[in-house]
N, CA and C of each residue as an Amber inpcrd file, in Angstrom:
protein
   687
 -68.1680000  69.4280000  77.2110000 -67.1650000  69.7840000  76.2090000
 -66.3050000  70.9380000  76.7070000 -65.0100000  70.8710000  76.4100000
 -64.1110000  71.9500000  76.7960000 -64.3610000  73.1790000  75.9140000
 -64.2740000  74.3620000  76.5250000 -64.4490000  75.6060000  75.7800000
 -63.1460000  75.9380000  75.0630000 -63.2240000  76.1180000  73.7510000
 -62.0110000  76.3410000  72.9680000 -61.5740000  77.8010000  72.9430000
 -62.5160000  78.7300000  72.9980000 -62.1400000  80.1380000  72.9470000
 -63.2580000  81.0080000  73.4940000 -62.8730000  82.1610000  74.0420000
 -63.8370000  83.1500000  74.5130000 -63.3940000  84.5040000  73.9730000
 -64.2620000  85.1560000  73.2160000 -63.9170000  86.4140000  72.5620000
 -64.9740000  87.4760000  72.8470000 -64.5260000  88.6860000  73.1330000
 -65.4220000  89.8400000  73.2330000 -65.3460000  90.6020000  71.9230000
 -66.4640000  90.7740000  71.2620000 -66.4540000  91.4890000  69.9830000
 -67.8100000  92.1300000  69.7300000 -67.9300000  92.8110000  68.6250000
 -69.1870000  93.4450000  68.2550000 -69.7300000  92.7670000  67.0100000
 -71.0160000  92.4290000  67.0480000 -71.6920000  91.8350000  65.8990000
 -72.9040000  92.7100000  65.5940000 -72.9010000  93.3360000  64.4350000
 -73.9800000  94.2610000  64.1210000 -74.0320000  95.3620000  65.1530000
 -75.2000000  95.6250000  65.7460000 -75.3270000  96.7380000  66.7020000
 -74.9480000  96.3830000  68.1420000 -74.5910000  95.1280000  68.4120000
 -74.4250000  94.7030000  69.7960000 -73.0310000  94.1500000  70.1130000
 -72.5860000  94.4100000  71.3280000 -71.3830000  93.7770000  71.8550000
 -71.7630000  92.4010000  72.3860000 -70.8780000  91.4330000  72.1810000
 -71.2060000  90.0640000  72.5830000 -69.9990000  89.3840000  73.2220000
 -70.2980000  88.3380000  73.9750000 -69.2960000  87.3640000  74.3920000
 -69.5030000  86.1500000  73.5040000 -68.4790000  85.7850000  72.7600000
 -68.5340000  84.7160000  71.7650000 -67.7150000  83.5380000  72.2970000
 -68.3620000  82.4030000  72.5040000 -67.7030000  81.2470000  73.1210000
 -67.7060000  80.0740000  72.1480000 -66.5040000  79.6130000  71.7620000
 -66.3810000  78.4580000  70.8780000 -66.2060000  78.8600000  69.4300000
 -65.4150000  78.0730000  68.7180000 -65.1510000  78.3760000  67.3100000
 -65.4220000  77.1880000  66.3980000 -66.1010000  76.1730000  66.8950000
 -66.3050000  74.9570000  66.1210000 -67.1430000  75.2250000  64.8750000
 -66.6080000  74.8760000  63.7320000 -67.3340000  75.0800000  62.4820000
 -68.4800000  74.0750000  62.3880000 -69.5990000  74.5470000  61.8570000
 -70.7900000  73.7240000  61.6460000 -71.4600000  73.2720000  62.9410000
 -70.9900000  73.7640000  64.0960000 -71.6380000  73.4350000  65.3570000
 -72.9100000  74.2700000  65.4890000 -73.9220000  73.7700000  66.1900000
 -75.1090000  74.5890000  66.4160000 -74.7660000  75.8410000  67.2120000
 -75.3680000  76.9520000  66.8450000 -75.1430000  78.2180000  67.5370000
 -76.2840000  78.4640000  68.5180000 -75.9370000  78.7690000  69.7690000
 -76.9180000  79.0300000  70.8130000 -76.7770000  80.4890000  71.2390000
 -77.7970000  81.2900000  70.9870000 -77.8000000  82.7120000  71.3320000
 -78.7230000  82.9080000  72.5280000 -78.1820000  83.4710000  73.6240000
 -78.9860000  83.6840000  74.8210000 -78.9610000  85.1620000  75.2300000
 -80.1470000  85.7490000  75.3970000 -80.3050000  87.1450000  75.7860000
 -80.4880000  87.2310000  77.3110000 -79.7170000  88.0920000  77.9470000
 -79.7390000  88.1980000  79.4070000 -80.9940000  88.9080000  79.9160000
 -81.1450000  88.9380000  81.2310000 -82.2970000  89.5530000  81.8700000
 -82.0760000  91.0220000  82.2020000 -83.1000000  91.6220000  82.7640000
 -83.0980000  93.0400000  83.1120000 -82.0540000  93.3360000  84.1870000
 -81.2360000  94.3680000  83.9240000 -80.2280000  94.7870000  84.8920000
 -78.9790000  93.9360000  84.9090000 -78.8430000  93.0370000  83.9500000
 -77.6760000  92.1430000  83.8930000 -76.8450000  92.4700000  82.6490000
 -76.0800000  91.4990000  82.1730000 -75.2870000  91.6520000  80.9490000
 -74.9920000  90.2580000  80.4010000 -74.3820000  90.2180000  79.2330000
 -74.0410000  88.9280000  78.6450000 -73.1210000  88.1010000  79.5180000
 -72.2710000  88.7680000  80.2790000 -71.3280000  88.0500000  81.1380000
 -72.0350000  87.2860000  82.2550000 -73.2400000  87.7220000  82.6280000
 -73.9890000  87.0100000  83.6620000 -74.4570000  85.6420000  83.1730000
 -74.7490000  85.5430000  81.8730000 -75.2200000  84.2740000  81.3220000
 -74.0980000  83.4130000  80.7570000 -72.9490000  84.0080000  80.4770000
 -71.8570000  83.2820000  79.8150000 -71.4630000  81.9750000  80.5030000
 -71.4990000  81.8560000  81.8490000 -71.1490000  80.5780000  82.4760000
 -72.0350000  79.4110000  82.0540000 -73.2120000  79.7030000  81.4990000
 -74.0960000  78.6430000  81.0150000 -73.3830000  77.7700000  79.9840000
 -72.4920000  78.3680000  79.1970000 -71.7900000  77.6200000  78.1530000
 -70.8900000  76.5310000  78.7300000 -70.3390000  76.7800000  79.9080000
 -69.4620000  75.7880000  80.5400000 -70.2250000  74.8340000  81.4500000
 -71.3790000  75.2750000  81.9670000 -72.1070000  74.4930000  82.9600000
 -73.2080000  73.6230000  82.3690000 -73.5020000  73.7990000  81.0740000
 -74.4930000  72.9450000  80.4200000 -73.8020000  71.6840000  79.9110000
 -74.1910000  70.5140000  80.3990000 -73.5180000  69.2750000  79.9840000
 -73.8950000  68.8580000  78.5660000 -72.9080000  68.8400000  77.6850000
 -73.1000000  68.4270000  76.2960000 -71.9730000  67.4930000  75.8850000
 -72.2520000  66.5540000  75.0040000 -71.1970000  65.6910000  74.5030000
 -70.8610000  66.0140000  73.0450000 -71.2640000  67.2260000  72.6110000
 -70.9270000  67.6820000  71.2710000 -70.5560000  69.1640000  71.3500000
 -69.7490000  69.6640000  70.4170000 -69.3540000  71.0750000  70.4480000
 -70.5140000  71.9960000  70.0920000 -70.5280000  73.1580000  70.7090000
 -71.5530000  74.1650000  70.4220000 -70.9010000  75.5410000  70.3870000
 -71.5280000  76.4250000  69.6450000 -71.0680000  77.8170000  69.5270000
 -72.0660000  78.6760000  70.3020000 -71.6010000  79.3580000  71.3520000
 -72.4720000  80.1410000  72.2250000 -72.2230000  81.6320000  72.0220000
 -73.2960000  82.4210000  72.0100000 -73.1630000  83.8680000  71.8900000
 -74.0800000  84.5370000  72.9250000 -73.4960000  85.4620000  73.6830000
 -74.2130000  86.1640000  74.7510000 -74.1280000  87.6720000  74.4980000
 -75.1510000  88.2570000  73.8860000 -75.1170000  89.6970000  73.5740000
 -75.4500000  90.5730000  74.7770000 -74.9070000  91.7940000  74.7600000
 -75.2400000  92.8250000  75.7460000 -76.3800000  93.6850000  75.2130000
 -77.3670000  93.9540000  76.0530000 -78.4530000  94.8540000  75.6660000
 -77.9200000  96.2810000  75.5040000 -78.5570000  97.0910000  74.6610000
 -78.0540000  98.4420000  74.3850000 -78.4850000  99.5050000  75.3950000
 -79.5110000  99.2250000  76.1950000 -80.0200000 100.2340000  77.1300000
 -79.3840000 100.0540000  78.5070000 -79.2900000 101.1500000  79.2530000
 -78.7550000 101.0980000  80.6200000 -79.8540000 101.4670000  81.6040000
 -79.9680000 100.6790000  82.6640000 -80.9950000 100.9290000  83.6760000
 -80.5640000 102.0610000  84.5970000 -81.4970000 102.5110000  85.4330000
 -81.2020000 103.6110000  86.3540000 -80.1970000 103.2090000  87.4300000
 -80.0020000 101.8940000  87.6340000 -79.0340000 101.4450000  88.6350000
 -77.7550000 100.8890000  88.0120000 -77.6010000 101.0610000  86.6950000
 -76.3340000 100.7490000  86.0660000 -76.2620000  99.4830000  85.2500000
 -77.2400000  98.5690000  85.3790000 -77.2480000  97.3500000  84.5770000
 -77.7620000  97.6230000  83.1730000 -77.8820000  96.5690000  82.3920000
 -78.3420000  96.6920000  81.0150000 -79.7530000  96.1260000  80.8720000
 -80.4680000  96.5830000  79.8470000 -81.8360000  96.1200000  79.6300000
 -82.1770000  96.1580000  78.1430000 -83.0200000  95.2130000  77.7410000
 -83.5230000  95.1990000  76.3700000 -84.6850000  96.1650000  76.2150000
 -85.5160000  96.2430000  77.2500000 -86.6460000  97.1670000  77.2410000
 -87.0070000  97.4820000  78.6880000 -87.7790000  98.5420000  78.8680000
 -88.1650000  98.9580000  80.2110000 -89.2020000  97.9970000  80.8010000
 -89.1810000  97.8580000  82.1170000 -90.1720000  97.0210000  82.7820000
 -90.9370000  97.8620000  83.8050000 -92.1040000  97.3770000  84.1690000
 -92.9280000  98.0780000  85.1530000 -92.5290000  97.5770000  86.5480000
 -91.4860000  98.1920000  87.0980000 -90.9850000  97.7660000  88.4070000
 -92.0350000  97.9580000  89.4970000 -92.8340000  99.0220000  89.4070000
 -93.8520000  99.2810000  90.4160000 -94.9030000  98.1820000  90.4360000
 -95.2810000  97.6880000  89.2580000 -96.2790000  96.6160000  89.1940000
 -95.7470000  95.3430000  89.8440000 -94.4620000  95.0630000  89.6310000
 -93.8560000  93.8750000  90.2410000 -93.7950000  94.0240000  91.7500000
 -93.3750000  95.2090000  92.2070000 -93.2820000  95.4490000  93.6510000
 -94.6500000  95.3840000  94.3250000 -95.6670000  95.9400000  93.6770000
 -97.0200000  95.9110000  94.2530000 -97.5390000  94.4750000  94.3340000
 -97.2850000  93.6990000  93.2950000 -97.7190000  92.3070000  93.2900000
 -97.0490000  91.5250000  94.4160000 -95.7590000  91.7940000  94.6170000
 -95.0400000  91.1270000  95.6920000 -95.6350000  91.4860000  97.0530000
 -95.9730000  92.7560000  97.2350000 -96.5720000  93.2040000  98.4990000
 -97.9380000  92.5640000  98.7290000 -98.6690000  92.3430000  97.6350000
-100.0060000  91.7530000  97.7350000 -99.9670000  90.2320000  97.7660000
 -98.7720000  89.6640000  97.5970000 -98.6290000  88.2100000  97.6190000
 -99.1540000  87.5140000  96.3800000 -99.1510000  88.2270000  95.2440000
 -99.6240000  87.6430000  93.9900000 -98.5450000  87.8280000  92.9210000
 -98.8020000  87.2790000  91.7420000 -97.8740000  87.4310000  90.6230000
 -98.3530000  88.5510000  89.7020000 -97.4380000  89.3920000  89.2860000
 -97.7870000  90.4330000  88.3140000 -98.1630000  89.7800000  86.9890000
 -99.1940000  90.2890000  86.3450000 -99.6800000  89.7230000  85.0900000
 -99.4250000  90.7220000  83.9640000 -98.4920000  90.3600000  83.0520000
 -98.1560000  91.2360000  81.9300000 -98.6530000  90.6640000  80.6040000
 -99.5380000  89.6770000  80.6710000 -99.9170000  88.9440000  79.4640000
-100.5610000  89.8130000  78.3950000-101.2570000  90.8540000  78.8100000
-101.9420000  91.6940000  77.8200000-101.2410000  93.0260000  77.5650000
-100.0030000  93.1280000  77.9960000 -99.2750000  94.3870000  77.8160000
 -98.0460000  94.1880000  76.9340000 -97.6560000  95.2580000  76.2910000
 -96.4250000  95.2870000  75.5070000 -95.6390000  96.5220000  75.9160000
 -94.4010000  96.3620000  76.4030000 -93.5980000  97.5320000  76.7720000
 -93.4790000  98.4930000  75.5890000 -93.5030000  99.7980000  75.8300000
 -93.4910000 100.7760000  74.7410000 -92.2590000 100.6920000  73.8480000
 -91.1420000 100.1970000  74.3950000 -89.9180000 100.1030000  73.5960000
 -89.6100000  98.6700000  73.1800000 -90.6180000  97.7890000  73.2290000
 -90.3930000  96.3770000  72.9040000 -90.0590000  96.1880000  71.4250000
 -90.7780000  96.8660000  70.5440000 -90.5210000  96.7130000  69.1060000
 -89.1180000  97.2100000  68.7500000 -88.6820000  98.2650000  69.4260000
 -87.3170000  98.7700000  69.2140000 -86.2920000  97.7050000  69.6240000
 -86.5490000  97.0570000  70.7600000 -85.6510000  95.9970000  71.2240000
 -85.6320000  94.8360000  70.2420000 -86.7990000  94.4880000  69.7330000
 -86.8880000  93.3810000  68.7790000 -86.1050000  93.6860000  67.5070000
 -86.2460000  94.9040000  66.9920000 -85.5220000  95.2670000  65.7660000
 -84.0120000  95.2240000  65.9840000 -83.5480000  95.7540000  67.1170000
 -82.1120000  95.7290000  67.4100000 -81.6010000  94.3000000  67.4660000
 -82.3390000  93.4330000  68.1520000 -81.9190000  92.0400000  68.2770000
 -81.9480000  91.3220000  66.9290000 -82.9430000  91.6130000  66.1090000
 -83.0260000  90.9750000  64.7920000 -81.9240000  91.4740000  63.8710000
 -81.5520000  92.7550000  63.9860000 -80.4190000  93.2730000  63.2040000
 -79.1300000  92.5650000  63.6100000 -78.9720000  92.3180000  64.8990000
 -77.8110000  91.5870000  65.3990000 -77.7930000  90.1550000  64.8480000
 -78.9270000  89.4760000  64.8890000 -78.9920000  88.0960000  64.3980000
 -78.7270000  88.0430000  62.8930000 -79.2270000  89.0250000  62.1770000
 -78.9530000  89.0820000  60.7340000 -77.4610000  89.2150000  60.4710000
 -76.7780000  90.0230000  61.3030000 -75.3340000  90.2220000  61.1420000
 -74.5440000  88.9570000  61.4800000 -75.1390000  88.0720000  62.2780000
 -74.4770000  86.7950000  62.5720000 -74.2750000  85.9680000  61.3090000
 -75.2410000  86.0840000  60.3920000 -75.1910000  85.3570000  59.1190000
 -75.1080000  83.8410000  59.3340000 -75.9530000  83.3590000  60.2380000
 -76.0390000  81.9230000  60.5290000 -77.4450000  81.4580000  60.1670000
 -77.5730000  80.3440000  59.4450000 -78.9090000  79.8590000  59.0690000
 -79.7840000  79.6090000  60.3000000 -81.0490000  79.9800000  60.2190000
 -81.9630000  79.7840000  61.3420000 -82.0280000  78.3260000  61.7540000
 -81.9400000  77.4260000  60.7900000 -82.0750000  76.0060000  61.1150000
 -80.8770000  75.4730000  61.9030000 -79.8330000  76.2720000  62.0530000
 -78.6780000  75.8600000  62.8330000 -78.5370000  76.6980000  64.1030000
 -79.6070000  77.4110000  64.4860000 -79.5360000  78.3230000  65.6180000
 -80.6290000  78.0420000  66.6440000 -80.2110000  77.9810000  67.9050000
 -81.1530000  77.9540000  69.0230000 -81.0960000  79.3240000  69.6720000
 -82.2390000  79.9730000  69.8610000 -82.2200000  81.2610000  70.5410000
 -83.0460000  81.1530000  71.8310000 -82.6930000  81.9800000  72.7860000
 -83.4000000  81.9440000  74.0590000 -82.9110000  83.0510000  74.9600000
 -83.2610000  82.9410000  76.2190000 -82.8190000  83.9630000  77.1550000
 -83.3810000  83.7380000  78.5380000 -82.9830000  84.6220000  79.4280000
 -83.4260000  84.5910000  80.8160000 -84.3250000  85.7910000  81.0990000
 -85.4710000  85.5590000  81.7360000 -86.3760000  86.6220000  82.1610000
 -86.8030000  87.4730000  80.9570000 -86.5500000  88.7870000  80.9570000
 -86.9980000  89.5960000  79.8320000 -86.2780000  89.2010000  78.5430000
 -85.0800000  88.6410000  78.6620000 -84.3790000  88.1440000  77.4820000
 -85.1170000  86.9940000  76.8170000 -85.8010000  86.1740000  77.6220000
 -86.5760000  85.0650000  77.0560000 -87.8350000  85.5690000  76.3680000
 -88.4130000  86.6570000  76.8840000 -89.5940000  87.2530000  76.2550000
 -89.2310000  87.7910000  74.8760000 -88.0750000  88.4260000  74.8060000
 -87.5880000  88.9460000  73.5340000 -87.3070000  87.8040000  72.5610000
 -86.6440000  86.7570000  73.0410000 -86.3060000  85.6170000  72.1840000
 -87.5620000  84.9280000  71.6600000 -88.5860000  84.8160000  72.5010000
 -89.8270000  84.1710000  72.0840000 -90.4860000  84.9420000  70.9480000
 -90.5660000  86.2610000  71.0970000 -91.1710000  87.0930000  70.0450000
 -90.3790000  86.9780000  68.7490000 -89.0490000  86.9730000  68.8600000
 -88.2110000  86.8690000  67.6700000 -88.4000000  85.5230000  66.9830000
 -88.3810000  84.4500000  67.7750000 -88.5090000  83.1060000  67.2110000
 -89.8080000  82.9250000  66.4380000 -90.8740000  83.5500000  66.9360000
 -92.1770000  83.3940000  66.3080000 -92.4210000  84.3780000  65.1680000
 -91.5290000  85.3420000  65.0030000 -91.7330000  86.4080000  64.0150000
 -91.0200000  86.1590000  62.6940000 -90.1380000  85.1520000  62.6450000
 -89.3430000  84.9380000  61.4430000 -90.0800000  84.0710000  60.4230000
 -89.7200000  84.2440000  59.1720000 -90.3140000  83.4070000  58.1240000
 -89.9220000  81.9480000  58.3350000 -88.6460000  81.7420000  58.6700000
 -88.1650000  80.4000000  58.9880000 -87.9280000  80.3160000  60.4940000
 -88.3570000  79.2500000  61.1470000 -88.1600000  79.1310000  62.5890000
 -86.7260000  78.7560000  62.9240000 -86.2680000  79.0610000  64.1290000
 -84.9510000  78.5880000  64.5560000 -85.0080000  77.0870000  64.8410000
 -83.8620000  76.5170000  65.1250000 -83.7930000  75.0890000  65.4450000
 -84.5170000  74.8030000  66.7570000 -84.4770000  75.7680000  67.6850000
 -85.1430000  75.6020000  68.9670000 -85.2000000  76.9120000  69.7210000
 -86.0240000  76.9380000  70.7650000 -86.2310000  78.1230000  71.5990000
 -86.0650000  77.7350000  73.0590000 -85.2900000  78.5200000  73.8100000
 -85.0620000  78.2630000  75.2340000 -85.6030000  79.4240000  76.0600000
 -86.4690000  79.1160000  77.0320000 -87.1380000  80.1320000  77.8460000
 -86.8300000  79.8680000  79.3120000 -85.9030000  80.6540000  79.8830000
 -85.5480000  80.5160000  81.2950000 -86.2410000  81.6160000  82.1040000
 -87.0930000  81.2350000  83.0370000 -87.7750000  82.1830000  83.9350000
 -88.4750000  83.3000000  83.1760000 -89.2030000  82.9300000  82.1430000
 -89.9440000  83.9120000  81.3670000 -91.4050000  83.9650000  81.7670000
 -92.1540000  84.8230000  81.1240000 -93.5880000  84.9770000  81.3520000
 -94.2640000  85.3680000  80.0470000 -95.5640000  85.2400000  80.0490000
 -96.3360000  85.6360000  78.8880000 -96.5260000  87.1500000  78.8590000
 -96.0860000  87.7720000  77.7640000 -96.4010000  89.1760000  77.5000000
 -96.9060000  89.2710000  76.0660000 -97.5880000  90.3620000  75.7650000
 -98.0600000  90.6260000  74.3990000 -98.7930000  89.4070000  73.8350000
 -99.7640000  88.9330000  74.6030000-100.4890000  87.7110000  74.2620000
-101.1290000  87.7780000  72.8740000-101.6830000  88.9270000  72.5160000
-102.3550000  89.0800000  71.2300000-101.4170000  88.7590000  70.0740000
-100.1790000  89.2500000  70.1610000 -99.1920000  89.0050000  69.1090000
 -98.8330000  87.5190000  69.0260000 -98.6050000  86.9010000  70.1820000
 -98.1930000  85.4930000  70.1860000 -99.3060000  84.5780000  69.6990000
-100.5540000  84.9060000  70.0140000-101.6760000  84.0890000  69.5560000
-101.7760000  84.0890000  68.0280000-101.3410000  85.1710000  67.4070000
-101.3560000  85.2480000  65.9490000-100.1640000  84.5250000  65.3270000
 -99.0160000  84.6230000  65.9830000 -97.7820000  84.1110000  65.3800000
 -97.4780000  82.6560000  65.7030000 -97.7950000  82.2220000  66.9210000
 -97.4100000  80.8850000  67.3580000 -97.9640000  79.7660000  66.4650000
 -99.2400000  79.8130000  66.0380000 -99.7560000  78.7180000  65.1960000
 -99.0040000  78.5500000  63.8790000 -98.3110000  79.5950000  63.4520000
 -97.5400000  79.5160000  62.2060000 -96.2090000  78.8060000  62.3980000
 -95.8740000  78.4840000  63.6570000 -94.6030000  77.8130000  63.9530000
 -94.8430000  76.4500000  64.6070000 -95.8880000  75.7610000  64.1470000
 -96.1830000  74.4380000  64.6790000 -94.9730000  73.5250000  64.5430000
 -94.7020000  72.7740000  65.6010000 -93.5860000  71.8440000  65.5710000
 -92.2860000  72.4060000  66.0930000 -92.2150000  73.7240000  66.3250000
 -90.9780000  74.3160000  66.8410000 -90.6910000  73.7750000  68.2450000
 -89.5320000  73.1600000  68.4680000 -89.2100000  72.6500000  69.8040000
 -88.8100000  73.7870000  70.7410000 -89.2830000  73.7220000  71.9840000
 -88.8420000  74.7120000  72.9590000 -88.6610000  74.0720000  74.3290000
 -87.7170000  74.6550000  75.0760000 -87.4410000  74.2520000  76.4520000
 -87.7950000  75.4230000  77.3450000 -88.5290000  75.1410000  78.4260000
 -88.9220000  76.2090000  79.3450000 -88.6840000  75.7570000  80.7740000
 -88.0890000  76.6430000  81.5860000 -87.8740000  76.3380000  82.9970000
 -88.3870000  77.4870000  83.8540000 -88.8120000  77.1400000  85.0920000
 -89.2980000  78.1840000  85.9940000 -89.2770000  77.6900000  87.4340000
 -88.8540000  78.5700000  88.3410000 -88.8630000  78.2580000  89.7590000
 -90.2420000  78.4430000  90.3510000 -90.6660000  77.5070000  91.1900000
 -92.0200000  77.5920000  91.7390000 -92.1450000  78.7290000  92.7520000
 -91.0030000  79.2260000  93.2560000 -91.0310000  80.3280000  94.2330000
 -90.4850000  81.6190000  93.6460000 -90.5820000  81.7730000  92.3250000
 -90.0800000  82.9840000  91.6640000 -90.8630000  84.2020000  92.1560000
 -90.2020000  85.1670000  92.8360000 -90.9180000  86.3260000  93.3750000
 -91.0560000  87.4750000  92.3840000 -90.4150000  87.3710000  91.2320000
 -90.4010000  88.4700000  90.2620000 -91.3610000  88.2030000  89.1100000
 -91.2010000  87.0600000  88.4590000 -92.1170000  86.6490000  87.4010000
 -92.7170000  85.3150000  87.8400000 -93.9740000  85.3220000  88.2030000
 -94.5970000  84.1640000  88.8340000 -94.7410000  82.9530000  87.9310000
 -94.9010000  81.8070000  88.5730000 -95.0860000  80.5480000  87.8570000
 -96.3400000  80.5710000  86.9920000 -97.3870000  81.2600000  87.4490000
 -98.6470000  81.2800000  86.7000000 -98.4660000  81.8900000  85.3120000
 -97.6670000  82.9710000  85.2240000 -97.4130000  83.5950000  83.9210000
 -96.5950000  82.7040000  83.0080000 -95.6990000  81.9130000  83.6050000
 -94.9000000  80.9720000  82.8250000 -95.7850000  79.8610000  82.2590000
 -96.7010000  79.3640000  83.0780000 -97.5950000  78.2970000  82.6310000
 -98.5580000  78.7920000  81.5580000 -98.9710000  80.0650000  81.6600000
 -99.8170000  80.6470000  80.6110000 -99.0800000  80.6460000  79.2770000
 -97.8100000  81.0090000  79.3230000 -97.0020000  81.0210000  78.1000000
 -96.8450000  79.6120000  77.5430000 -96.5450000  78.6530000  78.4180000
 -96.3790000  77.2670000  77.9800000 -97.6550000  76.7500000  77.3280000
 -98.7990000  77.0270000  77.9560000-100.0750000  76.5720000  77.4070000
-100.3520000  77.1980000  76.0450000-100.0790000  78.4940000  75.9050000
-100.3120000  79.1600000  74.6240000 -99.4630000  78.5200000  73.5280000
 -98.2020000  78.2850000  73.8320000 -97.2970000  77.7350000  72.8140000
 -97.6550000  76.2990000  72.4520000 -97.9250000  75.4760000  73.4520000
 -98.2390000  74.0690000  73.1540000 -99.5980000  73.9260000  72.4650000
-100.5780000  74.7220000  72.8810000-101.8820000  74.6770000  72.2260000
-101.8010000  75.1770000  70.7910000-100.7730000  75.9520000  70.4740000
-100.5580000  76.4450000  69.1110000 -99.7890000  75.4500000  68.2580000
 -99.3650000  74.3430000  68.8710000 -98.7010000  73.3020000  68.0970000
 -97.2010000  73.2170000  68.2580000 -96.6110000  74.0650000  69.1190000
 -95.1750000  73.9510000  69.3720000 -94.9290000  72.7650000  70.3060000
 -93.7280000  72.1970000  70.2370000 -93.3940000  71.0120000  71.0300000
 -92.5270000  71.4200000  72.2140000 -93.1530000  71.5400000  73.3920000
 -92.4450000  72.0780000  74.5420000 -92.1460000  71.0900000  75.6370000
 -91.1080000  71.4160000  76.3980000 -90.7360000  70.6830000  77.6040000
 -90.6500000  71.6960000  78.7430000 -91.4240000  71.4960000  79.8080000
 -91.4530000  72.4240000  80.9370000 -90.7410000  71.8010000  82.1230000
 -89.7030000  72.5060000  82.6290000 -88.9550000  72.0150000  83.7860000
 -89.2230000  72.9360000  84.9610000 -89.9650000  72.4400000  85.9300000
 -90.3210000  73.2020000  87.1250000 -89.3630000  72.7920000  88.2470000
 -88.8330000  73.7720000  88.9790000 -87.8590000  73.4410000  90.0130000
 -88.1160000  74.2120000  91.3060000 -87.5800000  73.6850000  92.3780000
 -87.6980000  74.3290000  93.6930000 -86.7050000  75.4830000  93.7600000
 -87.1750000  76.6910000  93.5230000 -86.2690000  77.8330000  93.5240000
 -86.9680000  79.0860000  93.0550000 -86.1790000  80.1530000  92.8990000
 -86.7140000  81.4460000  92.5290000 -86.3750000  81.8570000  91.1200000
 -85.9830000  83.1330000  90.9830000 -85.7220000  83.7300000  89.6720000
 -84.2640000  83.4780000  89.3040000 -83.9980000  82.3030000  88.7800000
 -82.6130000  81.9050000  88.5370000 -82.5410000  80.7670000  87.5230000
 -81.3130000  80.4230000  87.1390000 -81.0520000  79.2330000  86.3340000
 -80.1690000  78.3250000  87.1820000 -80.7410000  77.2730000  87.7210000
 -79.9940000  76.3830000  88.6060000 -79.2300000  75.3270000  87.7950000
 -78.3310000  74.6250000  88.4660000 -77.5760000  73.5690000  87.7990000
 -78.4920000  72.4460000  87.3220000 -79.5580000  72.1800000  88.0770000
 -80.4850000  71.1350000  87.6420000 -81.2400000  71.5710000  86.3840000
 -81.4950000  72.8700000  86.2570000 -82.0960000  73.3840000  85.0310000
 -81.1610000  73.1670000  83.8540000 -79.8670000  73.4470000  84.0610000
 -78.9030000  73.2890000  82.9770000 -78.7150000  71.8240000  82.5950000
 -78.8310000  70.9270000  83.5500000 -78.7800000  69.5000000  83.2210000
 -79.9530000  69.1190000  82.3150000 -81.1440000  69.6100000  82.6700000
 -82.3210000  69.3360000  81.8450000 -82.1960000  70.0030000  80.4720000
 -81.6640000  71.2220000  80.4560000 -81.4460000  71.9330000  79.2000000
 -80.4610000  71.1780000  78.3170000 -79.3870000  70.6700000  78.9310000
 -78.4090000  69.8920000  78.1730000 -79.0340000  68.6480000  77.5530000
 -79.8850000  67.9660000  78.3000000 -80.5620000  66.7840000  77.7730000
 -81.4700000  67.1520000  76.6120000 -82.1660000  68.2860000  76.7500000
 -83.0420000  68.7520000  75.6570000 -82.2150000  69.0660000  74.4080000
 -81.0660000  69.7170000  74.5920000 -80.2010000  70.0290000  73.4510000
 -79.6860000  68.7530000  72.7900000 -79.3480000  67.7610000  73.5970000
 -78.8760000  66.4700000  73.0470000 -79.9560000  65.8750000  72.1530000
 -81.2030000  65.8650000  72.6470000 -82.2960000  65.2840000  71.8700000
 -82.6240000  66.1210000  70.6300000 -82.4210000  67.4320000  70.7490000
 -82.6940000  68.3310000  69.6270000 -81.7310000  68.0930000  68.4910000
 -80.5160000  67.7370000  68.8480000 -79.4900000  67.5270000  67.8410000
 -79.8320000  66.3530000  66.9460000
């Protein structure tokens, strides 16, 4: 579908890139990864093959990293670097970043300001943005239309084990590169298993690659969105 408009504006506490103005179209909100911004994910709106109009929103995180990018919450860079040196994947399944709840509240305030029914919204993200989206999707009284998890991992397992069973039937799409050097495939599979065993309906797309969203991932994502509609 051709993109009808691209607007930079503020919604609630966050600056966003707003793509598309189609009324009654499903809204897809995607949270970017650590050290990036909404503009890094915005091309997804043009590169995802769809035969129906969609409204895309890419918010900017409020925090700034030490190297100038944006972040939703702090990450343990040393743990990731040590895991890489040891040739293993860092395991964050039993940890919760100290500022994670703050990030969740900011994102939920932004979504509330959108004033879009949950049943007409797909939320998701890349890397730490997907972790945030997962927690948000499972924390609401009403579930979103769907959840998209690009290169994510399991964190705060205790919280998800309590919340996920309450969202049985929630459709989700998950993708991960088998050679991801930052967030390993094992952590992604742990998350997928937790969600599916809790009754969510997931699709896992594994690809030859690293910490990224490839065109083949977007093709699979587009097919999932078509079926979700």
